[in-house]
N, C-alpha and C positions, 0 to 999 in steps of 0.2 A: 797604199800608203800614209805613213803616220799624220800627216797634214788632215786626210778624213776622218779619223777618228776625232783627232782633235775639234774639227767642225761639226761633228754629231757631239763629240759633249759640249760646245757650246752653244747647239742649239736646244738640244732634249736633255742633258745635264749625266747623269748612268745610268744602267742599266742595273734598276733596283732590284730584279728577279737575281742578279749576279749572274756569275759568265763560269762557274764549273764547267770544267769539260772541255770548254772551244774558248774562243778566241774573243775576247772582250776588252773593254775601253778600261779596264782598272789596271792595265800598266801604266797607264797615260796621266800623270799626276795633277793636280787641278787649276796651278793657276793662271797657266797660260790660255785654258780652255774658255776660266772663269773671266777674264779681263778681256778676251776677245765677246763672249756669248753679249760679256757687258755694253760694249760696244755697237754689238748688233739691235740690242732691244733701244739704243739712241737712233737708229735707223740706218746704221753703215752697213753696205753690205758683206757678208763673210769673210768673202773675198780680201777686202780690203781691208777689214777688221785685222784678221789672222797675219796675214802678210806685211800689213801697216805696221802691225804691233814685233812682228820678227824683225823687221828691217831697224825699226825705234832700238831694240837689243843689239841687234848690229852694231848699229852706228853705235852707243856708249861702250859697247865689247871693246871695238877698237880703239874709239877714245881711252879707257880704261888700262889695253895693251899696252898703247902711244907712252901713255905714264910709267907707268911698272916697268917698262921696256928703258926708257930714260932712266928712272931710276937705278938700274941695275948694268946697263950696256951703254949707255952713253945715246946722245941726240942723234946720232948718224944711223946704231940701228934702232932708234924709235921710231924714225922717219920712214923705216922700211916695213917694222911691225905692222899697222896695220895693213897693207899690202901684202901682208905674207897668207894674213888670213882672208883678204880678204880672195883672193886669187887662188887659193889652195884649193880642189875638189871637192875637198872635206870640208869646204865651207860653204858650200851650197846651201847646206842644211839652214843656216841662219838666215836667209832670204825667202824660206820657202815660209810653211805655215805650222811650224814646229816651233818647241820649246827650248830647241839650243840655245837661240840667240841670249833668250831670257837667263838662261839658266850661268853661260860664258859671263855676261857683264855682270850679275851678280857676283859671281864666285870671283872675277878680277876685282870689283871694287871693293870686295869681304878684303881680299890679298892685299888691296890699300892701302884700305882704314887701317889693320891689322901694322901694318909696316907703319903707319901716324898715331896707333898706341890709342887706336879711336875704338875701344874693346865693342860697347854695346851695340856699335854702328857695322861691324864687323860680322855682331852675332844676328844684325838683321837681315842685314844682307847674305850672311850663311843659310838662314831660315828661308827666303828667299830663293835660295837657286835649292834647297832640298823640293821646295813647295812645286818646283818645275819638273822634275825628274823623278822616277822610284829608284834612280842611284844616286838622286842628288846630295843627298847624305855625305856624300864626297866631300861635298863644298866644306861639311861643318869641319871634318876628319884634316881636311886639308889644312884650314885656320887655325884650329887646333897645334897640326904639327909645324905651325912656320913660331906661331904664338910661343911654343917650348922654345923653340929653337933665340927668339930676342927674351926669356929670361920673365913669360909671364906670370906671373902667381897664379893662386886658386883662386881667385873669387874673380878675376881676370879670364880668366878660362873656364869658369863656370861664368858668366856675361857671353862668351865667344859658344858655348853647346844649345843652355838652354831654352833658345828660341827654336831652333829645329828640331829639338826635343818635345816641345811644345805644341809645336807642329805637328809632327808624325803622333805622338797620343790623341790629339783628336779628332787627327783624317782616319789613322785605325779603327777607333771606337766607333766614328760614322761609317766607315764600311763595315765593321762586326753588326752594328744596329741594322744596317742595311741589306744587309745579304747574311750576316752569319757566320762571315768568315773574315777576320781583321787584316788575312796577310792576302785575300786575294788580289792585291797589287801584283804577289810575285807568283803564289802560284798560279794565276791566270797566263803567266808569260811564260810559263811552260810548254803552252799551247802550238805557239810562234815553233815553224821550222827554220831551224837557223843550220848553217852551214860551220863546224867546229874546227877548231884550230888543228886537231886530229885527221878532219876529215879532209878537211885542206893539204895537209902536209903529205896524205897517201896518194891525193891524185891534186897537184897545184894549178893543172892546165886544164881541168874536166869544168870549173866556173871562170869564166872571163869575170864574171862580176865582183869573185872574190877574190880573186888576183889580183883586180883593180886598185880593191881596198886594202890590199896588203903592201902594196908598190905602192900608195901613198902614204902609207902609217914610215914603210922605213923608209922613205924619202925624208920626211921628216926627226925620224927615228936615230938613222947615221951621224946627223951633225950635233943632234943632242949628245950623243956618247960618248964622243971628240972632245967632250967639255964637259963631263958630267962632274968631275970632280972640281969645278970648279965654281957650280952652281949650291947654294944655300941646299942641303941637304935635303929640308922637308921639299923642296920642290922633287923631286925627286920620287916620295913620299907622294905628292899629287900626281905625277902623269904615273907609276905606278897604278896605283886607285882610279886614276881613270881612263886608263884601255883595258885594265883587268876584266871587264865585264865583257866589253868585247871577246878580248882572247878565251876568257874562261867559258862565255855562251855563246857566242856565233861573231864570226869575225865581220860578214857583210855587216855594214857599218864601220868598220875600223878608221876607215878614213874622216870619219866627222868625231870619233873618237878623238883622234890625234890633235883635231885644232879643238878640240872640250879640254882635253889634258894643257892648259896654255903653257907653260913652259918648252913644248916642244917649239910652236911656231915663233914664239918668243926669243929660242934659241938659237933658232936656224936664222933668225931677222939680223941677231948680232955677228952670226959665221957672216954671213951674206957681205954686211956690214964694212966686213974687213978684204974684200976683194972687189978684182977692179970694176970699175960702174958698167964694162961690156959683158960681166963674169954675171954683175946683179941683174941686168937688163933680157943678159939670156934667162936667165932662172927662172925671172920673174913671167916671161913671154912664154917659157915654156909651162909653166904651171899654169898662164890664162889657158893656154891652149887646153892643155888637157880638162878643165874645167868646162869651158862650151862640150868637147867631144859629153864630157860625162854628163852635163845639161840635158846634150841632144837625143843620148841614149836613155836619160829619165824619160826624155818624152814618148820616145821611139819603142824602148824594149822595156817600158817600166825597171829599170834599174831603178836600187834602191840605194840613197844618199847613205 
């Protein structure tokens, strides 16, 4: 799973020989393993370093989610938002040795910064999200879409995109210099075996893991669609860009992509906040049960988050 790759990068950096024609480290971006590697060099055990970073990122993400939900949906929904994220099966990756929590925290706080018109802060946070995942540039596009809705000027939009563009330029230059292929982080991904949406549609019950991911996605998508017209247009852009990689390339992982597309769990919390208390308890308990089952299957059958 991804945690093993991040640990390998944190310990030994990237394979300078390149990974053409095979699975390698390059689909994983450097921010998370670099931070983990720094902690390891200070004597922190690898598992503690990577999982600890993920937990800190998860707490930051949920704090930002609470603030953003309160601003858009009110305090009742805000109290539920961290629980919706934490107890969702797709939220499991936020506490593993994955970069997901850093990405989500950076993205959510970048959106908060845009709402507050703190353009350079938002740009730097979007760059941190970009440095966390190969599709992390979604964060840059997301904050730009939100800023356009706030009638940001060209100079303000430039502040949002320049940090991410600078990181990507430096990273691609480095990869090109060390491997001869600047886009190796993209081409190396093609060596991974994936279940496409068309393959799933043809045989939906052949792979229980794929079916589980699709079900988790739909549980969050349906509430969002029921209130899509009441959300900022830019949020629909965030959702579309957030889940499109999984829908286009491989649906295993869709449950976690649904969490990383933050408007989905936030709107789910808003919808749930309008229901009776017993409905909230049943919904969150059911989600927690699904999370525990998923965690057990991850350990016993190597299910992929």
